A tleap script that builds the chain and sets N, CA, C and O, in Angstrom:
source leaprc.protein.ff14SB
mol = sequence {
  NMET ILE LYS ASN GLY LYS ILE ILE TYR LEU
  THR LYS ASN GLU PHE LYS LEU LEU LEU ALA
  LEU ILE GLU ASN PRO GLY TRP VAL LEU SER
  ARG GLN LYS LEU ILE GLU LYS VAL GLN GLY
  GLU ASP PHE GLU GLY TYR GLU ARG THR ILE
  ASP ALA HIE ILE LYS ASN LEU ARG LYS LYS
  ILE GLU ASP PHE PRO LEU ASN PRO GLN PHE
  ILE LYS THR VAL TYR GLY ILE GLY TYR LYS
  PHE GLU ALA CALA
}
set mol.1.N position { 2.191 -196.374 -18.182 }
set mol.1.CA position { 1.351 -197.500 -17.870 }
set mol.1.C position { -0.085 -197.011 -17.838 }
set mol.1.O position { -0.357 -195.882 -17.431 }
set mol.2.N position { -1.000 -197.865 -18.268 }
set mol.2.CA position { -2.417 -197.508 -18.270 }
set mol.2.C position { -3.181 -198.484 -17.379 }
set mol.2.O position { -3.022 -199.700 -17.489 }
set mol.3.N position { -4.011 -197.934 -16.495 }
set mol.3.CA position { -4.843 -198.732 -15.596 }
set mol.3.C position { -6.250 -198.180 -15.653 }
set mol.3.O position { -6.474 -196.999 -15.392 }
set mol.4.N position { -7.195 -199.034 -15.995 }
set mol.4.CA position { -8.603 -198.636 -16.086 }
set mol.4.C position { -8.794 -197.415 -16.987 }
set mol.4.O position { -9.604 -196.536 -16.691 }
set mol.5.N position { -8.049 -197.368 -18.081 }
set mol.5.CA position { -8.181 -196.281 -19.043 }
set mol.5.C position { -7.482 -194.989 -18.653 }
set mol.5.O position { -7.578 -193.993 -19.370 }
set mol.6.N position { -6.782 -194.990 -17.526 }
set mol.6.CA position { -6.081 -193.793 -17.071 }
set mol.6.C position { -4.577 -194.044 -17.083 }
set mol.6.O position { -4.108 -195.146 -16.801 }
set mol.7.N position { -3.840 -192.997 -17.415 }
set mol.7.CA position { -2.388 -193.095 -17.413 }
set mol.7.C position { -1.881 -193.046 -15.976 }
set mol.7.O position { -2.238 -192.157 -15.202 }
set mol.8.N position { -1.043 -194.018 -15.640 }
set mol.8.CA position { -0.405 -194.079 -14.326 }
set mol.8.C position { 1.068 -193.747 -14.531 }
set mol.8.O position { 1.755 -194.405 -15.313 }
set mol.9.N position { 1.543 -192.746 -13.840 }
set mol.9.CA position { 2.937 -192.339 -13.964 }
set mol.9.C position { 3.781 -193.018 -12.889 }
set mol.9.O position { 3.457 -192.968 -11.703 }
set mol.10.N position { 4.852 -193.644 -13.317 }
set mol.10.CA position { 5.769 -194.305 -12.412 }
set mol.10.C position { 7.097 -193.555 -12.380 }
set mol.10.O position { 7.536 -193.002 -13.389 }
set mol.11.N position { 7.722 -193.546 -11.221 }
set mol.11.CA position { 9.062 -192.985 -11.148 }
set mol.11.C position { 10.018 -193.963 -11.840 }
set mol.11.O position { 9.643 -195.095 -12.146 }
set mol.12.N position { 11.235 -193.523 -12.079 }
set mol.12.CA position { 12.231 -194.380 -12.715 }
set mol.12.C position { 12.468 -195.638 -11.876 }
set mol.12.O position { 12.543 -196.740 -12.419 }
set mol.13.N position { 12.585 -195.478 -10.571 }
set mol.13.CA position { 12.809 -196.627 -9.698 }
set mol.13.C position { 11.594 -197.551 -9.656 }
set mol.13.O position { 11.749 -198.772 -9.647 }
set mol.14.N position { 10.402 -196.991 -9.630 }
set mol.14.CA position { 9.188 -197.822 -9.638 }
set mol.14.C position { 9.107 -198.625 -10.933 }
set mol.14.O position { 8.743 -199.801 -10.919 }
set mol.15.N position { 9.447 -197.989 -12.048 }
set mol.15.CA position { 9.411 -198.686 -13.332 }
set mol.15.C position { 10.423 -199.833 -13.358 }
set mol.15.O position { 10.096 -200.941 -13.781 }
set mol.16.N position { 11.655 -199.566 -12.903 }
set mol.16.CA position { 12.683 -200.607 -12.880 }
set mol.16.C position { 12.277 -201.761 -11.972 }
set mol.16.O position { 12.506 -202.927 -12.293 }
set mol.17.N position { 11.678 -201.430 -10.847 }
set mol.17.CA position { 11.227 -202.446 -9.902 }
set mol.17.C position { 10.122 -203.308 -10.507 }
set mol.17.O position { 10.169 -204.536 -10.428 }
set mol.18.N position { 9.138 -202.664 -11.104 }
set mol.18.CA position { 8.047 -203.400 -11.737 }
set mol.18.C position { 8.579 -204.266 -12.869 }
set mol.18.O position { 8.160 -205.415 -13.015 }
set mol.19.N position { 9.480 -203.744 -13.658 }
set mol.19.CA position { 10.063 -204.499 -14.761 }
set mol.19.C position { 10.796 -205.742 -14.247 }
set mol.19.O position { 10.649 -206.829 -14.807 }
set mol.20.N position { 11.582 -205.579 -13.186 }
set mol.20.CA position { 12.311 -206.721 -12.611 }
set mol.20.C position { 11.347 -207.799 -12.151 }
set mol.20.O position { 11.600 -208.987 -12.351 }
set mol.21.N position { 10.245 -207.394 -11.537 }
set mol.21.CA position { 9.266 -208.367 -11.054 }
set mol.21.C position { 8.523 -209.042 -12.206 }
set mol.21.O position { 8.328 -210.258 -12.196 }
set mol.22.N position { 8.111 -208.254 -13.197 }
set mol.22.CA position { 7.367 -208.799 -14.340 }
set mol.22.C position { 8.229 -209.746 -15.162 }
set mol.22.O position { 7.729 -210.733 -15.702 }
set mol.23.N position { 9.515 -209.453 -15.259 }
set mol.23.CA position { 10.415 -210.320 -16.036 }
set mol.23.C position { 10.642 -211.671 -15.366 }
set mol.23.O position { 11.162 -212.597 -15.988 }
set mol.24.N position { 10.253 -211.782 -14.101 }
set mol.24.CA position { 10.449 -213.019 -13.344 }
set mol.24.C position { 9.154 -213.443 -12.649 }
set mol.24.O position { 9.138 -213.593 -11.427 }
set mol.25.N position { 8.064 -213.638 -13.406 }
set mol.25.CA position { 6.773 -213.946 -12.775 }
set mol.25.C position { 6.829 -215.246 -11.976 }
set mol.25.O position { 7.347 -216.262 -12.438 }
set mol.26.N position { 6.281 -215.181 -10.765 }
set mol.26.CA position { 6.235 -216.354 -9.914 }
set mol.26.C position { 7.511 -216.615 -9.136 }
set mol.26.O position { 7.508 -217.419 -8.204 }
set mol.27.N position { 8.600 -215.954 -9.498 }
set mol.27.CA position { 9.882 -216.137 -8.806 }
set mol.27.C position { 9.994 -215.126 -7.680 }
set mol.27.O position { 9.635 -213.959 -7.842 }
set mol.28.N position { 10.488 -215.573 -6.553 }
set mol.28.CA position { 10.698 -214.679 -5.428 }
set mol.28.C position { 12.051 -214.003 -5.600 }
set mol.28.O position { 13.074 -214.667 -5.767 }
set mol.29.N position { 12.041 -212.672 -5.556 }
set mol.29.CA position { 13.271 -211.889 -5.659 }
set mol.29.C position { 13.540 -211.257 -4.299 }
set mol.29.O position { 12.674 -210.596 -3.727 }
set mol.30.N position { 14.737 -211.467 -3.795 }
set mol.30.CA position { 15.111 -210.898 -2.499 }
set mol.30.C position { 15.188 -209.376 -2.600 }
set mol.30.O position { 15.307 -208.812 -3.688 }
set mol.31.N position { 15.118 -208.741 -1.457 }
set mol.31.CA position { 15.265 -207.285 -1.431 }
set mol.31.C position { 16.608 -206.889 -2.029 }
set mol.31.O position { 16.695 -205.925 -2.790 }
set mol.32.N position { 17.652 -207.634 -1.683 }
set mol.32.CA position { 18.985 -207.321 -2.188 }
set mol.32.C position { 19.031 -207.406 -3.712 }
set mol.32.O position { 19.613 -206.539 -4.364 }
set mol.33.N position { 18.423 -208.438 -4.277 }
set mol.33.CA position { 18.409 -208.604 -5.735 }
set mol.33.C position { 17.633 -207.458 -6.391 }
set mol.33.O position { 18.047 -206.940 -7.428 }
set mol.34.N position { 16.521 -207.068 -5.791 }
set mol.34.CA position { 15.732 -205.963 -6.340 }
set mol.34.C position { 16.499 -204.649 -6.255 }
set mol.34.O position { 16.447 -203.838 -7.179 }
set mol.35.N position { 17.205 -204.436 -5.161 }
set mol.35.CA position { 18.015 -203.223 -5.034 }
set mol.35.C position { 19.084 -203.185 -6.117 }
set mol.35.O position { 19.324 -202.136 -6.715 }
set mol.36.N position { 19.726 -204.316 -6.372 }
set mol.36.CA position { 20.747 -204.371 -7.415 }
set mol.36.C position { 20.152 -204.014 -8.768 }
set mol.36.O position { 20.785 -203.309 -9.555 }
set mol.37.N position { 18.945 -204.489 -9.049 }
set mol.37.CA position { 18.308 -204.217 -10.338 }
set mol.37.C position { 17.828 -202.776 -10.449 }
set mol.37.O position { 17.820 -202.208 -11.541 }
set mol.38.N position { 17.424 -202.173 -9.317 }
set mol.38.CA position { 16.879 -200.818 -9.337 }
set mol.38.C position { 17.960 -199.764 -9.100 }
set mol.38.O position { 18.063 -198.797 -9.854 }
set mol.39.N position { 18.751 -199.947 -8.066 }
set mol.39.CA position { 19.726 -198.932 -7.661 }
set mol.39.C position { 21.134 -199.197 -8.179 }
set mol.39.O position { 21.960 -198.286 -8.230 }
set mol.40.N position { 21.410 -200.439 -8.564 }
set mol.40.CA position { 22.752 -200.805 -9.002 }
set mol.40.C position { 23.500 -201.525 -7.889 }
set mol.40.O position { 23.140 -201.430 -6.716 }
set mol.41.N position { 24.532 -202.236 -8.273 }
set mol.41.CA position { 25.286 -203.045 -7.314 }
set mol.41.C position { 26.077 -202.209 -6.312 }
set mol.41.O position { 26.455 -202.718 -5.257 }
set mol.42.N position { 26.331 -200.953 -6.615 }
set mol.42.CA position { 27.129 -200.093 -5.739 }
set mol.42.C position { 26.301 -199.399 -4.665 }
set mol.42.O position { 26.847 -198.647 -3.858 }
set mol.43.N position { 24.985 -199.641 -4.641 }
set mol.43.CA position { 24.107 -199.000 -3.660 }
set mol.43.C position { 24.527 -199.400 -2.253 }
set mol.43.O position { 24.682 -200.585 -1.957 }
set mol.44.N position { 24.709 -198.411 -1.388 }
set mol.44.CA position { 25.161 -198.682 -0.026 }
set mol.44.C position { 24.130 -198.311 1.024 }
set mol.44.O position { 24.463 -198.210 2.204 }
set mol.45.N position { 22.887 -198.107 0.618 }
set mol.45.CA position { 21.842 -197.747 1.567 }
set mol.45.C position { 21.235 -198.959 2.248 }
set mol.45.O position { 21.729 -200.080 2.130 }
set mol.46.N position { 20.176 -198.709 2.945 }
set mol.46.CA position { 19.458 -199.707 3.716 }
set mol.46.C position { 18.601 -200.554 2.781 }
set mol.46.O position { 17.885 -200.015 1.937 }
set mol.47.N position { 18.669 -201.870 2.927 }
set mol.47.CA position { 17.957 -202.756 1.993 }
set mol.47.C position { 16.444 -202.656 2.117 }
set mol.47.O position { 15.726 -203.031 1.190 }
set mol.48.N position { 15.946 -202.160 3.239 }
set mol.48.CA position { 14.495 -202.024 3.404 }
set mol.48.C position { 13.946 -200.827 2.604 }
set mol.48.O position { 12.735 -200.607 2.568 }
set mol.49.N position { 14.825 -200.071 1.976 }
set mol.49.CA position { 14.399 -198.981 1.103 }
set mol.49.C position { 13.447 -199.507 0.036 }
set mol.49.O position { 12.522 -198.811 -0.384 }
set mol.50.N position { 13.683 -200.736 -0.396 }
set mol.50.CA position { 12.864 -201.320 -1.457 }
set mol.50.C position { 11.408 -201.442 -1.012 }
set mol.50.O position { 10.500 -201.387 -1.841 }
set mol.51.N position { 11.180 -201.609 0.296 }
set mol.51.CA position { 9.819 -201.726 0.819 }
set mol.51.C position { 9.000 -200.465 0.535 }
set mol.51.O position { 7.816 -200.548 0.210 }
set mol.52.N position { 9.630 -199.309 0.659 }
set mol.52.CA position { 8.938 -198.044 0.378 }
set mol.52.C position { 8.565 -197.956 -1.095 }
set mol.52.O position { 7.477 -197.494 -1.438 }
set mol.53.N position { 9.466 -198.400 -1.964 }
set mol.53.CA position { 9.164 -198.389 -3.400 }
set mol.53.C position { 8.018 -199.360 -3.717 }
set mol.53.O position { 7.147 -199.050 -4.530 }
set mol.54.N position { 8.023 -200.521 -3.081 }
set mol.54.CA position { 6.945 -201.501 -3.286 }
set mol.54.C position { 5.613 -200.912 -2.828 }
set mol.54.O position { 4.600 -201.045 -3.514 }
set mol.55.N position { 5.622 -200.262 -1.668 }
set mol.55.CA position { 4.402 -199.650 -1.134 }
set mol.55.C position { 3.841 -198.621 -2.116 }
set mol.55.O position { 2.643 -198.617 -2.399 }
set mol.56.N position { 4.707 -197.754 -2.632 }
set mol.56.CA position { 4.268 -196.728 -3.582 }
set mol.56.C position { 3.777 -197.350 -4.888 }
set mol.56.O position { 2.781 -196.905 -5.458 }
set mol.57.N position { 4.470 -198.363 -5.350 }
set mol.57.CA position { 4.082 -199.041 -6.584 }
set mol.57.C position { 2.730 -199.720 -6.427 }
set mol.57.O position { 1.890 -199.645 -7.324 }
set mol.58.N position { 2.511 -200.382 -5.297 }
set mol.58.CA position { 1.222 -201.028 -5.044 }
set mol.58.C position { 0.087 -200.014 -5.053 }
set mol.58.O position { -0.986 -200.290 -5.589 }
set mol.59.N position { 0.314 -198.841 -4.462 }
set mol.59.CA position { -0.723 -197.802 -4.444 }
set mol.59.C position { -1.133 -197.409 -5.862 }
set mol.59.O position { -2.284 -197.048 -6.110 }
set mol.60.N position { -0.190 -197.481 -6.772 }
set mol.60.CA position { -0.458 -197.059 -8.148 }
set mol.60.C position { -1.073 -198.157 -9.012 }
set mol.60.O position { -1.926 -197.867 -9.851 }
set mol.61.N position { -0.659 -199.417 -8.824 }
set mol.61.CA position { -1.114 -200.450 -9.759 }
set mol.61.C position { -2.159 -201.409 -9.193 }
set mol.61.O position { -2.869 -202.065 -9.955 }
set mol.62.N position { -2.262 -201.497 -7.884 }
set mol.62.CA position { -3.201 -202.441 -7.278 }
set mol.62.C position { -4.539 -201.765 -7.011 }
set mol.62.O position { -4.587 -200.583 -6.671 }
set mol.63.N position { -5.634 -202.524 -7.167 }
set mol.63.CA position { -6.949 -202.012 -6.796 }
set mol.63.C position { -7.079 -201.912 -5.283 }
set mol.63.O position { -7.687 -200.974 -4.768 }
set mol.64.N position { -6.510 -202.878 -4.572 }
set mol.64.CA position { -6.533 -202.912 -3.112 }
set mol.64.C position { -5.101 -203.118 -2.608 }
set mol.64.O position { -4.688 -204.255 -2.376 }
set mol.65.N position { -4.345 -202.038 -2.438 }
set mol.65.CA position { -2.934 -202.146 -2.081 }
set mol.65.C position { -2.648 -202.941 -0.797 }
set mol.65.O position { -1.582 -203.541 -0.665 }
set mol.66.N position { -3.597 -202.943 0.142 }
set mol.66.CA position { -3.380 -203.694 1.374 }
set mol.66.C position { -3.628 -205.189 1.192 }
set mol.66.O position { -3.245 -205.996 2.039 }
set mol.67.N position { -4.260 -205.547 0.100 }
set mol.67.CA position { -4.484 -206.947 -0.255 }
set mol.67.C position { -4.083 -207.116 -1.724 }
set mol.67.O position { -4.937 -207.320 -2.587 }
set mol.68.N position { -2.782 -207.030 -1.999 }
set mol.68.CA position { -2.314 -206.974 -3.390 }
set mol.68.C position { -2.580 -208.247 -4.182 }
set mol.68.O position { -2.496 -209.362 -3.667 }
set mol.69.N position { -2.901 -208.039 -5.436 }
set mol.69.CA position { -3.174 -209.133 -6.364 }
set mol.69.C position { -1.923 -209.478 -7.182 }
set mol.69.O position { -1.721 -210.638 -7.540 }
set mol.70.N position { -1.096 -208.493 -7.474 }
set mol.70.CA position { 0.031 -208.678 -8.372 }
set mol.70.C position { 1.378 -208.803 -7.647 }
set mol.70.O position { 2.131 -209.742 -7.901 }
set mol.71.N position { 1.679 -207.869 -6.755 }
set mol.71.CA position { 2.970 -207.876 -6.072 }
set mol.71.C position { 2.772 -208.468 -4.684 }
set mol.71.O position { 2.205 -207.836 -3.793 }
set mol.72.N position { 3.250 -209.689 -4.524 }
set mol.72.CA position { 3.068 -210.430 -3.279 }
set mol.72.C position { 4.328 -210.375 -2.434 }
set mol.72.O position { 5.442 -210.424 -2.955 }
set mol.73.N position { 4.145 -210.274 -1.137 }
set mol.73.CA position { 5.249 -210.331 -0.190 }
set mol.73.C position { 5.495 -211.784 0.189 }
set mol.73.O position { 4.558 -212.518 0.506 }
set mol.74.N position { 6.739 -212.188 0.156 }
set mol.74.CA position { 7.134 -213.502 0.656 }
set mol.74.C position { 7.953 -213.203 1.908 }
set mol.74.O position { 9.131 -212.855 1.832 }
set mol.75.N position { 7.305 -213.346 3.054 }
set mol.75.CA position { 7.885 -212.902 4.314 }
set mol.75.C position { 9.247 -213.521 4.576 }
set mol.75.O position { 9.453 -214.726 4.428 }
set mol.76.N position { 10.165 -212.653 4.969 }
set mol.76.CA position { 11.519 -213.066 5.288 }
set mol.76.C position { 12.418 -213.246 4.077 }
set mol.76.O position { 13.615 -213.496 4.223 }
set mol.77.N position { 11.841 -213.119 2.857 }
set mol.77.CA position { 12.645 -213.341 1.653 }
set mol.77.C position { 12.619 -212.123 0.733 }
set mol.77.O position { 13.666 -211.543 0.444 }
set mol.78.N position { 11.424 -211.728 0.269 }
set mol.78.CA position { 11.337 -210.619 -0.667 }
set mol.78.C position { 9.950 -210.512 -1.287 }
set mol.78.O position { 8.937 -210.572 -0.591 }
set mol.79.N position { 9.921 -210.353 -2.603 }
set mol.79.CA position { 8.663 -210.123 -3.306 }
set mol.79.C position { 8.604 -210.940 -4.589 }
set mol.79.O position { 9.630 -211.336 -5.142 }
set mol.80.N position { 7.370 -211.184 -5.054 }
set mol.80.CA position { 7.193 -211.849 -6.339 }
set mol.80.C position { 5.992 -211.251 -7.055 }
set mol.80.O position { 5.095 -210.678 -6.436 }
set mol.81.N position { 5.999 -211.398 -8.371 }
set mol.81.CA position { 4.900 -210.898 -9.202 }
set mol.81.C position { 4.052 -212.082 -9.632 }
set mol.81.O position { 4.568 -213.090 -10.114 }
set mol.82.N position { 2.746 -211.949 -9.453 }
set mol.82.CA position { 1.809 -212.967 -9.899 }
set mol.82.C position { 0.868 -212.332 -10.914 }
set mol.82.O position { 0.152 -211.377 -10.611 }
set mol.83.N position { 0.887 -212.878 -12.111 }
set mol.83.CA position { -0.006 -212.380 -13.161 }
set mol.83.C position { -1.432 -212.830 -12.856 }
set mol.83.O position { -1.655 -213.926 -12.341 }
set mol.84.N position { -2.374 -211.981 -13.179 }
set mol.84.CA position { -3.797 -212.302 -12.932 }
set mol.84.C position { -4.293 -213.337 -13.899 }
set mol.84.O position { -5.459 -213.728 -13.841 }
savepdb mol mol.pdb
quit
């Protein structure tokens, strides 16, 4: 991925997460749905694991990670991608 002319390296999970969000712009995806897309349906870990991946992804792609433009939190439900 390229941001402001610089290459941004994403982990495999960050890439899968971003892809899942971009493929469904404007749609809210639950943490469980995102885990299934990133980790697979057999994942038995804690569903809040996805929050750490979102945090890391925001640091890489957002200009202001604490006030994200692209990856929005929908409290109590999950996350959605909003194109600029």
